Structure formats: C-alpha cells, structure tokens
C-alpha positions as CSV (number, residue, x, y, z in Angstrom):
1,M,26.5,-34.4,-33.8
2,S,25.5,-31.5,-31.6
3,R,24.5,-28.3,-33.2
4,F,26.4,-26.3,-30.6
5,N,30.0,-25.3,-31.2
6,R,32.2,-25.8,-28.2
7,F,34.4,-22.8,-29.3
8,G,31.5,-20.3,-29.4
9,P,30.4,-18.1,-32.2
10,G,33.9,-17.1,-33.2
11,G,34.9,-20.7,-34.2
12,P,38.0,-22.5,-33.2
13,P,40.9,-20.3,-31.9
14,A,43.8,-19.4,-34.2
15,K,46.8,-21.7,-33.9
16,V,49.6,-20.4,-31.7
17,T,52.2,-23.0,-32.6
18,K,54.4,-22.5,-35.6
19,M,56.7,-24.7,-37.6
20,S,60.3,-23.9,-38.2
21,G,62.2,-24.6,-41.4
22,K,63.3,-28.0,-40.0
23,E,59.7,-29.0,-39.1
24,I,60.2,-28.2,-35.4
25,E,57.1,-27.0,-33.7
26,Y,57.5,-23.9,-31.4
27,V,55.6,-21.0,-29.8
28,D,57.1,-17.6,-30.2
29,Y,57.0,-15.6,-27.0
30,K,57.4,-12.3,-29.0
31,D,54.0,-12.9,-30.7
32,V,52.1,-10.9,-28.1
33,E,48.7,-10.8,-30.0
34,G,48.7,-14.5,-30.6
35,L,49.5,-15.2,-26.9
36,R,46.9,-12.7,-25.7
37,R,44.2,-14.6,-27.7
38,S,45.1,-17.7,-25.6
39,M,44.5,-15.9,-22.3
40,T,41.3,-14.8,-20.5
41,P,40.5,-11.1,-20.0
42,N,41.7,-11.6,-16.4
43,G,45.1,-12.9,-17.6
44,K,44.6,-16.6,-17.0
45,I,45.8,-19.2,-19.6
46,Y,43.0,-21.0,-21.4
47,G,42.8,-24.8,-21.0
48,R,43.7,-27.4,-23.6
49,K,40.2,-28.0,-24.8
50,R,39.5,-24.3,-25.3
51,L,42.8,-23.8,-27.3
52,A,42.5,-27.2,-29.1
53,T,46.1,-28.1,-28.3
54,N,47.7,-31.3,-27.1
55,A,49.7,-31.6,-23.9
56,R,53.0,-30.8,-25.5
57,Q,51.7,-27.7,-27.3
58,Q,49.9,-26.5,-24.1
59,K,53.2,-26.7,-22.2
60,M,54.9,-24.6,-24.9
61,V,52.1,-22.1,-24.9
62,A,52.3,-21.8,-21.1
63,Q,56.1,-21.4,-21.2
64,A,55.9,-18.7,-23.9
65,I,53.3,-16.7,-21.9
66,K,55.4,-16.9,-18.8
67,R,58.4,-15.7,-20.7
68,A,56.5,-12.9,-22.3
69,R,55.2,-11.9,-18.8
70,F,58.8,-11.9,-17.4
71,M,60.1,-9.8,-20.3
72,G,57.3,-7.3,-19.8
73,L,55.5,-8.0,-23.0
74,L,52.3,-9.3,-21.3
75,P,50.8,-8.3,-18.0
76,F,50.6,-10.6,-15.0
77,T,47.1,-9.3,-14.1
78,S,44.1,-7.9,-15.8
79,A,44.8,-4.4,-14.5
80,T,46.6,-3.4,-17.7
81,L,44.9,-5.6,-20.3
C-alpha cells in the first residue's frame, strides 16, 4: 500500500449524495456548499476518482450542479467564486 493519499491532506471528500426515507439516493441541488466542494476553484466539476463516486452518482452530481447554476445558486465561471 502506498503511503500517499490520492485525496490529498484533507482526506476523502464529503459525500454529496443523500438517502431519502425510501432508500432512494439523490443529490440536492439546493445544497450549495456541498456542491461547491465538488467543483474546482475555476468552476469545473471534479472527476469520479476525485469525488469517489460511481458513474450513476457522478451523473446526479453533474445534473445537480447544472440545475444550481441555472437557478443562479452557483456561478458558471470563477469570476464570482
């Protein structure tokens, strides 16, 4: 096992996906701080390895970020981050 952590000194990122009462996994587009942690300072969405998500979860994260951008909750560019 390598002594280097792929996530950096902060450890693995916080989970963005949540579970509903009926055990359905979802990403809340209104959770701006959680979504902002899954973006670079320039406004790009981090990849699956960086976020430690599977393909389905990554699609949900991307869709939630796009919705939040459209609603004006997140910026499209880094000019206002």
